[in-house]
C-alpha positions as CSV (number, residue, x, y, z in Angstrom):
1,M,0.2,0.2,-0.1
2,K,1.4,3.4,-1.1
3,R,2.6,5.4,2.2
4,I,1.9,9.1,2.2
5,V,1.7,12.3,4.7
6,T,-1.4,13.3,6.2
7,P,-2.1,16.2,8.1
8,I,-2.6,13.4,11.1
9,L,0.9,12.2,11.1
10,S,2.2,15.5,10.9
11,T,0.7,16.4,14.0
12,I,1.9,13.4,15.9
13,L,5.6,14.2,14.2
14,A,5.1,17.8,15.9
15,M,4.5,16.4,19.4
16,T,7.1,17.8,22.2
17,L,10.0,15.2,22.6
18,W,11.6,14.6,25.6
19,S,12.9,12.4,28.3
20,C,16.2,10.4,28.1
21,S,14.1,6.8,28.5
22,A,11.5,7.6,25.9
23,H,8.9,5.2,24.6
24,Y,7.3,4.8,21.7
25,A,4.2,4.0,20.2
26,H,4.0,2.4,16.6
27,V,1.3,4.6,14.7
28,R,-0.6,3.4,11.5
29,V,-3.1,5.5,10.3
30,V,-5.6,4.7,7.6
31,A,-7.2,7.6,5.9
32,S,-10.9,7.6,4.8
33,D,-9.3,6.7,0.8
34,G,-7.6,3.8,2.2
35,S,-4.2,5.6,2.1
36,C,-1.7,4.4,4.8
37,T,1.0,5.8,7.1
38,E,3.0,4.4,9.8
39,K,5.5,5.9,12.3
40,E,7.4,5.4,15.4
41,V,6.0,7.9,18.0
42,R,8.1,9.3,20.8
43,L,5.1,9.1,24.0
44,K,4.3,12.8,25.8
45,G,5.0,13.1,29.5
46,R,6.3,10.9,32.5
47,N,3.6,9.3,34.2
48,P,0.9,9.1,32.4
49,L,2.9,8.7,28.8
50,R,0.1,10.2,26.4
51,L,-0.6,10.2,22.7
52,E,-2.5,12.9,21.8
53,I,-4.3,13.7,18.7
54,A,-6.2,17.2,17.8
55,K,-9.5,16.7,17.0
56,S,-8.7,18.9,13.3
57,D,-7.0,16.2,12.6
58,L,-9.1,13.2,13.2
59,A,-11.6,13.9,10.2
60,L,-9.4,12.4,7.9
61,A,-8.9,9.3,9.7
62,D,-11.0,6.2,9.2
63,S,-9.0,4.2,12.1
64,I,-5.6,4.4,14.0
65,Y,-3.7,1.5,15.3
66,V,-1.6,2.2,18.2
67,T,0.9,-0.6,19.6
68,P,3.3,0.8,22.5
69,D,7.0,-0.4,22.6
70,F,5.8,-2.0,26.0
71,A,3.4,-4.1,24.5
72,H,5.3,-7.0,23.1
73,A,6.4,-10.2,24.9
74,E,7.6,-13.7,24.1
75,A,6.2,-17.1,24.5
76,G,7.5,-18.1,27.9
77,E,7.6,-14.6,29.5
78,E,6.0,-13.4,32.6
79,G,3.1,-10.8,32.2
80,F,-0.1,-10.4,30.6
81,F,-2.8,-8.5,28.4
82,L,-5.7,-7.4,30.4
83,N,-9.2,-6.2,28.7
84,S,-11.6,-4.1,30.1
85,M,-14.2,-7.3,29.9
86,G,-11.8,-9.1,32.9
87,F,-10.1,-11.5,30.1
88,M,-6.2,-12.3,30.5
89,T,-4.2,-13.0,27.9
90,Y,-0.7,-15.0,29.3
91,F,2.8,-15.5,27.1
92,L,1.9,-18.8,26.7
93,E,4.2,-21.1,24.6
94,D,3.0,-23.3,21.7
95,R,0.0,-21.0,21.0
96,P,-1.3,-21.2,17.4
97,D,-0.8,-17.7,15.6
98,T,-4.1,-15.9,16.1
99,S,-5.6,-12.4,16.0
100,T,-8.2,-11.7,18.6
101,W,-10.4,-8.5,19.0
102,I,-12.4,-7.4,21.8
103,S,-15.2,-5.1,20.0
104,R,-16.5,-1.7,21.4
105,R,-18.1,-3.6,24.3
106,H,-15.7,-2.2,26.8
107,P,-17.4,-1.9,30.5
108,L,-14.2,0.2,31.3
109,K,-12.1,2.6,29.9
110,L,-8.6,0.4,30.2
111,Q,-6.7,-1.8,29.0
112,G,-3.9,-3.7,31.0
113,I,-0.3,-4.6,29.6
114,K,2.6,-6.3,31.8
115,T,5.3,-7.2,29.9
116,P,9.2,-7.8,30.5
117,A,9.3,-3.8,29.4
118,G,6.9,-2.7,32.2
119,C,3.5,-2.9,33.7
120,Y,0.9,-0.2,32.3
121,M,-2.5,0.7,32.1
122,A,-3.7,2.3,29.4
123,V,-6.7,4.5,29.6
124,F,-9.0,5.7,26.7
125,D,-9.5,9.3,27.8
126,T,-11.4,10.6,24.7
127,Y,-13.2,8.3,22.1
128,R,-13.7,5.2,24.2
129,F,-17.0,4.1,22.7
130,H,-15.1,3.6,19.4
131,I,-12.3,1.7,20.3
132,R,-11.0,-1.8,19.6
133,S,-8.4,-4.0,21.3
134,R,-6.6,-6.7,19.5
135,V,-4.2,-9.0,20.3
136,D,-1.8,-10.9,18.0
137,V,0.0,-13.9,18.1
138,K,2.5,-14.9,15.8
139,G,5.7,-17.2,15.7
140,G,5.3,-16.7,19.6
141,H,5.5,-13.3,19.7
142,Y,2.6,-11.5,21.6
143,S,1.5,-7.6,20.7
144,N,-1.5,-5.7,21.4
145,T,-3.0,-3.1,20.0
146,L,-5.3,-0.5,20.4
147,V,-7.6,0.3,17.4
148,Y,-9.8,3.4,17.2
149,L,-12.4,3.3,14.5
150,L,-13.4,6.4,13.5
151,G,-15.1,6.7,10.4
152,G,-18.4,8.2,10.6
153,V,-17.5,9.5,14.1
154,P,-18.1,12.9,14.8
155,A,-14.4,14.7,15.8
156,D,-15.5,16.6,18.5
157,E,-12.7,16.5,21.0
158,D,-8.9,15.8,20.6
159,L,-7.7,11.8,20.9
160,S,-6.0,11.0,24.0
161,L,-4.7,7.9,25.3
162,S,-3.0,7.5,28.6
163,F,-0.6,5.0,30.1
164,Y,-0.3,4.9,33.6
165,R,3.2,3.0,34.9
166,L,2.8,0.6,38.0
167,E,5.7,-0.5,39.9
168,G,6.5,-2.7,43.0
169,K,2.9,-4.3,44.7
170,D,0.8,-2.5,42.5
171,A,2.1,-4.0,39.3
172,T,-0.7,-6.2,39.2
173,Y,-4.3,-6.4,37.9
174,S,-5.2,-5.6,41.4
175,G,-3.3,-2.7,41.3
176,M,-4.7,-1.5,38.1
177,G,-8.2,-1.7,39.7
178,R,-7.1,0.4,42.6
179,L,-5.4,3.0,40.5
180,Y,-8.3,3.1,38.1
181,R,-10.5,3.6,41.1
182,K,-8.4,6.4,42.6
183,L,-8.6,8.2,39.3
184,F,-12.4,7.7,38.6
185,V,-14.3,6.6,41.2
186,E,-13.0,7.9,44.8
187,G,-14.1,11.2,45.7
188,K,-16.4,11.1,42.4
189,L,-19.0,8.9,43.2
190,P,-20.9,8.0,46.7
191,T,-20.0,4.8,48.7
192,L,-22.8,2.6,48.6
193,K,-22.6,3.1,52.6
194,E,-23.1,6.9,51.3
195,K,-25.9,5.8,49.5
196,V,-28.4,3.5,51.6
197,A,-28.1,6.3,54.3
198,A,-29.9,8.2,52.4
199,R,-32.1,5.7,50.7
200,P,-33.9,3.0,52.8
201,L,-35.2,1.2,49.6
202,L,-31.5,1.1,48.1
203,K,-30.6,-0.7,51.7
204,Y,-33.3,-3.1,51.1
205,A,-32.6,-4.3,48.2
206,V,-28.8,-4.3,49.4
207,D,-29.2,-6.6,52.2
208,N,-31.4,-8.9,50.7
209,P,-32.1,-11.4,47.8
210,E,-33.0,-10.3,44.5
211,V,-35.4,-12.7,43.0
212,R,-37.0,-12.1,39.5
213,I,-39.6,-13.7,37.7
214,R,-39.9,-14.0,34.1
215,M,-43.8,-14.1,34.0
216,G,-44.5,-14.8,30.0
217,W,-42.6,-14.7,27.0
218,K,-43.1,-15.7,23.1
219,P,-41.0,-18.2,21.4
220,V,-37.2,-17.4,21.3
221,P,-35.8,-17.8,18.8
222,T,-39.2,-16.4,17.3
223,P,-40.5,-18.2,14.2
224,V,-42.0,-14.9,12.8
225,V,-39.0,-12.0,12.2
226,D,-41.3,-9.7,10.8
227,Q,-44.2,-9.4,13.3
228,T,-47.4,-7.5,13.1
229,P,-50.6,-7.8,15.3
230,E,-51.9,-10.4,13.3
231,N,-49.2,-12.9,12.9
232,E,-47.2,-12.7,16.2
233,P,-46.8,-15.7,18.1
234,E,-48.5,-16.8,21.2
235,M,-47.4,-15.8,24.5
236,R,-46.0,-18.7,26.9
237,V,-48.0,-17.8,30.2
238,K,-46.0,-18.9,33.3
239,V,-46.3,-17.1,36.2
240,P,-49.7,-15.2,36.5
241,F,-49.9,-12.1,38.6
242,D,-51.9,-14.2,41.4
243,R,-49.1,-17.0,40.9
244,V,-46.8,-14.3,42.1
245,C,-48.8,-13.8,45.3
246,D,-48.4,-17.8,45.9
247,I,-44.5,-16.8,45.7
248,V,-44.8,-14.3,48.1
249,D,-46.9,-16.6,50.5
250,A,-44.1,-19.4,49.8
251,L,-41.2,-17.1,50.3
252,Q,-42.6,-16.3,54.1
253,A,-43.3,-19.6,54.8
254,G,-39.7,-20.7,53.7
255,G,-38.1,-18.4,56.5
256,V,-37.1,-15.9,53.5
257,D,-38.6,-12.9,55.1
258,K,-37.7,-10.2,52.8
259,A,-36.6,-10.0,49.0
260,Q,-36.8,-7.8,45.8
261,L,-39.2,-9.5,43.4
262,T,-38.6,-8.2,39.9
263,L,-41.8,-9.0,36.9
264,V,-40.0,-9.3,33.7
265,G,-42.4,-9.8,31.2
266,W,-45.2,-8.3,33.4
267,N,-45.9,-5.6,30.1
268,L,-48.0,-6.6,27.0
269,K,-47.4,-9.6,25.2
270,G,-45.0,-10.6,27.8
271,H,-40.8,-10.0,27.9
272,D,-39.7,-7.8,25.2
273,G,-43.4,-8.2,23.9
274,R,-44.1,-4.9,22.0
275,F,-41.6,-2.2,23.2
276,P,-41.6,0.6,23.2
277,T,-45.2,-0.2,24.0
278,V,-45.4,-1.1,27.8
279,F,-49.0,-1.0,28.8
280,P,-51.3,-2.2,29.5
281,P,-50.2,-5.1,32.1
282,E,-50.5,-8.2,29.9
283,P,-54.4,-9.2,30.2
284,A,-53.2,-12.7,29.9
285,L,-51.7,-12.7,33.5
286,G,-54.6,-10.9,35.0
287,G,-54.1,-7.6,33.5
288,A,-54.2,-4.1,35.3
289,A,-56.4,-5.6,37.9
290,R,-54.6,-8.4,39.2
291,L,-51.6,-6.3,39.2
292,R,-52.9,-3.6,41.3
293,H,-53.7,-6.2,43.7
294,L,-50.1,-8.1,43.8
295,I,-48.3,-4.9,44.3
296,P,-49.7,-4.0,47.9
297,Y,-50.0,-7.7,48.4
298,A,-46.0,-8.0,48.1
299,Q,-45.5,-5.1,49.9
300,E,-48.1,-5.2,52.8
301,R,-45.9,-8.7,53.5
302,G,-42.5,-6.9,53.5
303,Y,-41.3,-7.5,49.9
304,Q,-40.3,-4.7,47.7
305,I,-41.9,-4.8,44.2
306,V,-40.6,-3.8,41.0
307,P,-40.9,-3.9,37.3
308,H,-38.8,-4.9,34.6
309,I,-38.7,-2.6,31.7
310,C,-36.8,-1.8,28.4
311,T,-36.6,1.5,27.0
312,G,-34.1,1.3,24.3
313,D,-35.3,-1.5,22.2
314,A,-38.4,-1.0,20.0
315,Y,-40.3,-3.7,17.6
316,R,-42.5,-2.9,14.4
317,V,-45.6,-5.2,16.1
318,S,-45.5,-2.1,18.3
319,A,-49.0,0.4,18.2
320,D,-45.9,3.1,18.9
321,F,-43.3,1.8,16.3
322,D,-42.1,4.8,14.3
323,E,-39.1,5.0,12.2
324,A,-38.7,8.4,12.9
325,D,-37.8,7.6,16.8
326,V,-35.0,4.8,15.9
327,A,-31.5,5.8,15.8
328,K,-29.9,6.0,12.4
329,K,-26.3,4.5,11.4
330,A,-24.1,6.6,9.3
331,D,-25.3,6.0,6.2
332,G,-29.0,6.7,7.1
333,S,-30.2,3.3,7.6
334,L,-32.1,2.2,10.8
335,D,-30.2,1.1,13.6
336,T,-30.8,-2.6,14.2
337,R,-28.8,-5.3,15.7
338,A,-30.8,-8.5,16.6
339,I,-33.7,-10.8,16.5
340,Y,-35.2,-11.6,19.7
341,S,-39.0,-12.5,20.9
342,S,-40.8,-9.8,18.6
343,G,-38.8,-10.3,15.6
344,R,-36.5,-7.6,14.5
345,M,-34.9,-5.0,17.2
346,Y,-34.5,-1.8,16.4
347,Q,-32.3,0.5,18.5
348,L,-34.2,3.9,20.0
349,C,-32.4,7.1,19.7
350,P,-31.8,8.0,23.4
351,K,-32.9,11.4,23.3
352,V,-35.8,10.3,21.7
353,S,-36.4,7.7,24.1
354,Y,-36.4,10.1,27.2
355,E,-38.2,12.7,25.7
356,K,-41.4,10.4,24.1
357,F,-41.1,7.5,26.3
358,V,-39.1,7.2,29.4
359,R,-40.7,9.8,31.7
360,P,-44.6,9.1,30.6
361,I,-43.6,5.2,31.4
362,N,-41.9,5.9,34.9
363,D,-45.1,8.1,36.2
364,S,-47.1,5.2,35.3
365,L,-45.4,2.5,37.0
366,K,-44.8,5.1,40.1
367,A,-48.5,5.5,40.0
368,Y,-49.1,1.6,40.1
369,G,-47.0,1.5,43.2
370,F,-43.9,0.1,42.3
371,R,-41.3,1.0,44.9
372,G,-37.7,-0.2,44.7
373,L,-35.1,-0.3,42.2
374,E,-36.4,-0.3,39.0
375,Y,-34.8,-2.7,36.6
376,N,-34.1,-0.8,33.0
377,D,-32.5,-3.5,30.5
378,V,-29.5,-3.5,28.5
379,Y,-28.2,0.3,29.0
380,S,-25.3,-0.8,31.1
381,I,-24.0,-3.8,29.1
382,I,-23.5,-2.0,25.5
383,P,-22.2,1.2,24.1
384,P,-24.5,4.3,24.2
385,V,-26.4,4.2,21.0
386,T,-25.2,6.8,18.5
387,C,-27.4,8.4,16.5
388,H,-27.0,10.3,12.9
389,D,-30.5,11.5,12.1
390,P,-30.5,14.8,11.2
391,N,-33.4,15.2,13.6
392,H,-32.1,14.4,16.4
393,P,-27.9,13.7,16.6
394,L,-26.2,12.3,19.0
395,T,-22.3,11.6,19.3
396,S,-21.4,8.7,21.7
397,E,-20.7,11.1,24.8
398,Q,-23.9,13.0,24.5
399,A,-25.9,9.7,24.1
400,A,-23.9,8.5,27.4
401,E,-25.4,11.2,28.8
402,Y,-29.2,10.3,27.5
403,D,-28.6,6.9,29.1
404,R,-28.2,8.5,32.4
405,L,-30.6,10.6,32.2
406,I,-33.1,7.7,31.7
407,L,-32.1,5.7,34.5
408,Q,-31.9,8.7,36.5
409,D,-35.6,9.4,36.1
410,G,-36.3,5.8,37.0
411,A,-34.6,6.0,40.1
412,D,-36.3,9.2,40.9
413,K,-39.6,8.1,40.7
414,I,-39.4,4.5,41.8
415,G,-36.4,4.2,44.4
416,G,-33.5,3.1,42.6
417,I,-32.0,1.6,39.1
418,A,-30.5,-1.6,38.1
419,S,-29.4,-2.5,34.9
420,E,-27.6,-5.6,32.8
421,G,-23.9,-5.3,33.0
422,G,-21.0,-3.0,34.1
423,F,-20.5,-0.5,31.5
424,D,-19.5,2.4,33.6
425,H,-20.7,5.4,31.7
426,V,-23.7,5.0,33.7
427,A,-21.8,4.3,37.0
428,S,-22.8,8.0,38.6
429,V,-26.6,7.0,38.5
430,L,-26.6,2.6,38.7
431,D,-27.3,1.1,42.1
432,F,-27.0,-2.5,40.7
433,C,-25.8,-4.5,38.1
434,L,-27.8,-7.6,37.3
435,Y,-24.3,-9.4,36.5
436,A,-20.8,-7.6,36.2
437,S,-19.7,-9.7,33.2
438,Q,-22.3,-12.2,30.7
439,E,-19.7,-14.3,29.5
440,G,-16.8,-14.7,32.3
441,L,-15.4,-18.2,32.9
442,T,-18.0,-19.6,29.8
443,A,-15.6,-17.5,27.2
444,L,-12.4,-18.7,28.0
445,G,-10.0,-20.3,25.4
446,F,-6.8,-21.2,24.6
447,R,-7.2,-20.3,21.0
448,K,-9.4,-17.3,21.6
449,N,-6.3,-16.0,23.6
450,R,-8.9,-16.0,26.9
451,D,-6.9,-17.5,29.3
452,A,-8.1,-16.3,32.8
453,Y,-11.1,-14.0,33.8
454,V,-10.2,-11.9,36.9
455,P,-12.3,-9.4,38.6
456,I,-11.1,-6.0,37.5
457,W,-14.4,-4.4,37.5
458,H,-15.3,-5.6,40.9
459,I,-12.4,-4.3,42.2
460,I,-13.2,-0.9,41.1
461,Y,-16.6,-0.5,42.2
462,N,-17.4,-3.4,44.9
463,G,-18.6,-0.5,47.8
464,Y,-20.2,1.6,45.3
465,I,-22.4,-0.7,42.6
466,Y,-23.7,-4.0,44.2
467,S,-23.8,-6.9,41.9
468,C,-24.1,-10.3,40.8
469,P,-20.3,-11.7,39.5
470,F,-21.6,-13.5,36.2
471,S,-24.6,-14.4,34.6
472,Q,-24.1,-17.8,35.3
473,S,-24.0,-17.0,39.1
474,V,-27.8,-16.1,39.0
475,N,-29.3,-18.9,40.8
476,Y,-26.2,-20.5,42.1
477,P,-27.7,-22.6,44.9
478,V,-28.7,-25.4,42.0
479,K,-25.4,-25.4,39.8
480,D,-22.1,-26.2,40.2
481,P,-20.5,-25.1,43.5
482,G,-18.0,-23.3,42.1
483,Y,-20.6,-20.2,41.4
484,A,-21.3,-20.1,44.7
485,M,-17.5,-19.7,45.3
486,K,-17.3,-16.9,42.9
487,I,-20.1,-15.2,44.9
488,Q,-18.0,-15.1,48.0
489,E,-14.7,-14.7,45.9
490,Y,-16.0,-11.8,44.6
491,G,-18.3,-10.3,47.3
492,G,-21.4,-10.7,45.2
493,H,-25.3,-10.6,45.6
494,P,-27.0,-13.7,45.7
495,T,-29.7,-13.2,42.9
496,F,-32.5,-15.8,41.8
497,Y,-34.7,-16.1,38.2
498,F,-37.6,-17.9,38.2
499,Y,-37.4,-19.1,34.4
500,S,-34.2,-18.0,33.3
501,A,-33.8,-20.9,31.0
502,H,-36.6,-19.4,28.4
503,R,-35.0,-19.7,24.9
504,D,-36.0,-22.6,22.8
505,D,-32.6,-23.2,21.4
506,N,-31.0,-23.7,25.1
507,K,-28.6,-20.9,24.2
508,N,-29.6,-19.3,27.5
509,W,-26.9,-17.1,29.3
510,I,-28.1,-17.5,33.0
511,G,-28.5,-21.1,32.9
512,T,-30.0,-24.6,31.2
513,H,-33.5,-25.6,32.1
514,T,-31.9,-27.8,34.7
515,Q,-30.4,-25.0,36.7
516,D,-33.5,-23.0,36.8
517,L,-36.0,-21.9,39.8
518,R,-39.6,-23.0,38.6
519,C,-43.1,-23.2,39.9
520,G,-45.2,-24.6,38.3
521,T,-46.1,-27.2,40.9
522,E,-45.8,-27.0,44.4
523,E,-42.8,-28.8,44.6
524,E,-41.1,-26.9,42.0
525,L,-41.8,-23.9,44.0
526,E,-40.8,-25.3,47.6
527,A,-37.6,-26.4,45.9
528,S,-37.2,-22.8,44.3
529,V,-37.5,-21.1,47.9
530,A,-35.0,-23.5,49.4
531,A,-32.6,-22.3,47.0
532,I,-33.6,-18.5,47.8
533,R,-33.2,-19.2,51.1
534,Q,-29.6,-20.2,51.0
535,G,-28.8,-16.4,49.6
536,Y,-31.0,-14.9,52.3
537,D,-28.8,-16.6,55.1
538,Y,-25.6,-15.6,53.2
539,L,-26.6,-12.0,52.9
540,K,-27.5,-12.1,57.0
541,Q,-23.8,-13.2,57.3
542,Y,-21.8,-12.0,54.8
543,G,-23.6,-9.5,53.0
544,Y,-21.9,-6.5,54.6
545,I,-18.9,-7.3,51.9
546,Q,-20.7,-5.6,49.3
547,Y,-20.2,-2.6,51.6
548,L,-16.1,-2.9,51.2
549,T,-13.9,-2.1,48.9
550,F,-12.0,-5.1,47.1
551,E,-8.2,-4.3,47.9
552,D,-6.7,-7.4,46.3
553,H,-7.1,-10.6,44.5
554,E,-4.3,-13.1,43.7
555,E,-4.1,-16.8,42.9
556,I,-1.9,-18.0,45.9
557,A,-1.5,-21.6,44.8
558,P,-2.7,-23.6,41.5
559,G,-6.9,-23.1,41.7
560,V,-6.2,-21.3,45.1
561,F,-7.7,-17.6,45.3
562,R,-7.6,-15.1,47.9
563,S,-9.6,-11.9,48.1
564,L,-8.8,-9.2,50.5
565,F,-11.3,-6.6,51.1
566,S,-11.0,-3.0,52.9
567,D,-12.0,-4.0,56.5
568,G,-9.2,-6.9,56.5
569,T,-12.2,-9.5,55.5
570,C,-10.4,-12.2,53.5
571,T,-11.9,-15.0,51.6
572,Y,-10.1,-18.0,50.5
573,C,-11.6,-20.2,47.6
574,N,-10.3,-23.5,46.5
575,Y,-11.0,-25.0,43.2
576,S,-8.5,-27.3,43.3
577,D,-8.9,-31.1,44.0
578,K,-6.7,-30.9,47.1
579,A,-7.4,-29.5,50.4
580,F,-5.2,-26.0,51.1
581,E,-3.7,-25.0,54.2
582,I,-2.3,-21.2,55.2
583,Q,-1.8,-19.8,58.6
584,N,-3.6,-23.1,60.4
585,I,-6.7,-22.8,58.0
586,C,-7.8,-25.5,56.0
587,V,-9.9,-24.8,52.7
588,P,-11.1,-28.0,51.7
589,S,-11.1,-29.0,47.7
590,Y,-13.9,-27.0,45.9
591,S,-14.9,-25.3,49.1
592,W,-14.3,-21.5,50.3
593,V,-13.1,-20.2,53.7
594,I,-13.9,-16.5,55.0
595,I,-11.9,-14.5,58.0
596,P,-14.3,-11.9,58.8
597,G,-12.6,-8.1,59.0
598,T,-13.9,-5.8,61.2
599,E,-17.0,-5.0,60.4
600,G,-17.5,-8.8,60.0
601,H,-17.0,-9.1,63.9
602,E,-19.5,-6.4,64.7
């Protein structure tokens, strides 16, 4: 490919050079016409090191590839690459030549790099929603490249990429988490202790199990992609409103005096039924009358009850669907990304959603009497939906602000807010994330360059946002004991789900049909309550860990992990096939031990 000098490269070359121990980055710029320039560029500053490109030059770039000189290693060397989803790449031998990508799904604006050349945490200061992380392995040589995909992205700010060097005991992924927390969380977000002191509904939710109940849904995968009211598949009714009253009674009888109940699929045509249309409550479940009976029935018996909604998705089967409301891609086409129970899913422009749907929906939910942590789906598990519609254009950062406004409206009117994942552009308003990782341990693989999952998100946000560690940790008492251990290891929140396994193709991210809570019979309901009771009892003894900061995490022996929290609480989880002993403490095989700290002894 012909190499030419572009204004972007000229800007980079003009950067101030200094330092006798200079570091460089290999920068490749691909222009919109396909031309390419490459250069070794000296990084500015000391700690952090910085790469900066003026916004006036970015309009000419389609993509920018950045590979720091310290992001290289050979097979067999010590160190790792860590992406913001928590996946680690070690420099293992005999790995085939591969090139693996992490797309724009970066819940944290960081990348970890530890090689013989040093330990660094990269921070995406700007354009965080348009960056990808790539790990290349070729002939035993490892490299880590950060790729900015800027085609069609408004150049509204300078590109800034920082590299913070970590030394000594901080040169670990735990050290990266502590540094990120210091930079972006401490003193900027209220702690969970501070939040619950002023918000009793939040304290209730933190201190008691989360119990989600999927009440009804249309088949997934759907047999009808383009649905209309005439060809819409029949909804499956599993838990009518009156049956939720039975669940309340069973919880009381089973010794679970408190829990937050989240109704999933209570809305018209069930889970994702006809979004953005929500009302009326689904008639086949009992309609508005039985919902109005259920809400005070649960509350009078001591349970918080809240709705699951989704104000970002839209389907053509909805009476409220309007192409003018849908976010547009750079080429003007409608933003559509998936096919779910109601067919082809379209992404609403966040500005339109907030102004047209969110506020009136929440006003109605408040009038129904819901109180607790409203759950608004998806917002914290995908990047903000940018919009190129000239009638309501939004950059990614503007869309992020609307995401926060959307979640804040629910928090203000219902009492708090929960969403699906851990994307921290909404950290300032988010109280609970259903699972910090949707993939976690299930996505590891030698050929995928994913050798381990580490709790980087939890080290940063435990004590500020409470969470269930993985989607697979939901319903943990009816699963492999390893998932229960992850609750202890990561300071997680016991979370339960009736009919989590709802897909007909068994591609369920929470668990299989044999790992589910059900209530079709009294025997099923009794067994489900017994599982929830385990989470209820755990929270009574160890729920205080959710309020602590997560200070260190380490594999101290093969398959044995130590977690250290801010009050001195220490958790040992042994996933090996042999007992492990440390300081006169025996941790049995495939079990765990918690040594309480000062707060656990109060």
